N, C-alpha and C positions, 0 to 999 in steps of 0.2 A: 504493499500499499504506499510506503514512504516514496519510493520511486515514481509511482503514478502521480502522487500529489506534487513532488518536486517538478515533474514534467509539466503538469497542468499549470502551475504557478510560475514557470520559467520566465514568462515575459514581465513578470513584476520584479525580477531581479533575483540574484542568487546570494543576497546578503541583505542585512537590514530587517525591517519588521516582519516580512513574509517568512524569511528564514527562521527567525526568532520564534515566530508563531507556530511554525511546523515543528520545531524543536520541542516546544512547550507541550504540544499534542502528543508527540513521541514519548516524551518523558512521563506524561500522565498515563498513557496506555500501558507502558511497561510497569509502572507503579500498580495499576489496577490488576494486570496479569499476576504480578508477584503476590499481591494481597489475596486474589482468588486461590492461587496455588498454595498458599500458605508457606511460602518460601522466601528468603532474602532475594532481592533483585539479581545479585550477582550469580545466583544459581540457575537462573532461567536460561540465559544464552548458551550454556554449555558447562564444561567442566569447571567446577568451582574449587578445584583442588589447590590453586595457587595461594600461597601465603603472602606473597609480595608482588607488587607490579612495579617494574622500573619506571623512574620519572626522569625527565630532563628539563632543563631551563630553557625556555623558548624566549630569548631577549628580543627586545625592539630593535629597529634600526636607528642607531644613534648618529652615525656618520662622523664621529669624532673619535679618533683612536684611544685617547686616554679615558673617555667615558665607556668605551667599549671594554677596556682592560679592567676598569674599576667595577663594572656591573658583571663581568665574568668571574672576577675574584670573589665578589659577594655571593654569587650563586654557588661557587665551589665551596665557600666557607659555610654555607647553609647545608651542605651535605649533598647537592645534586651532583650525579656522577656522569653527566653528558650535558653538553652546551650546544644549543642550536642558535645560529646567528642568521640574521636576514640582511647582513652587510654585503655590499658588492665592491667595496673599496679595499684593495689588497692591504694597505697599512692598518686598517681597522681589524681585518681578519688575523693579520699577524700579531696585533696587539692582544687580541683574545687568546691566541695560541700561547704566547709568552706569558700570559697572567694565570695560566692553569697548568696543573701537572701533565706530563706527556702521555700518562696512562688513561686520561679522561677523553673520550671521544669528542671531536668538534664536528658538528653537523652544519652544513651550509644550506640555507633555503634562499636562492637567488631568483626564484621564478616570478617575483613581483617587481623586478627591477624596471 
């Protein structure tokens, strides 16, 4: 049903109020399904055997190398074990890499450039 609704409302945009409204309906329907099943929501989509889900920091595009380095270091200090950047400027990307341990993955999302 979600794909059908997304296609039907495609002309109204793929973000903003329409997307937020569809997301709200989706959340409510999952919540109702979990209540009816008498199970926690995380058990419905499949195997609920995971005790942890890895998380990463998805930072904003700052465009200033020292700001990127500072925010990267803050994310690492908070325990995040991967960093995703939206930077397209090589000095900013380099600043992030230098501000974090080499064993932490650096993810680049440049599709919005």
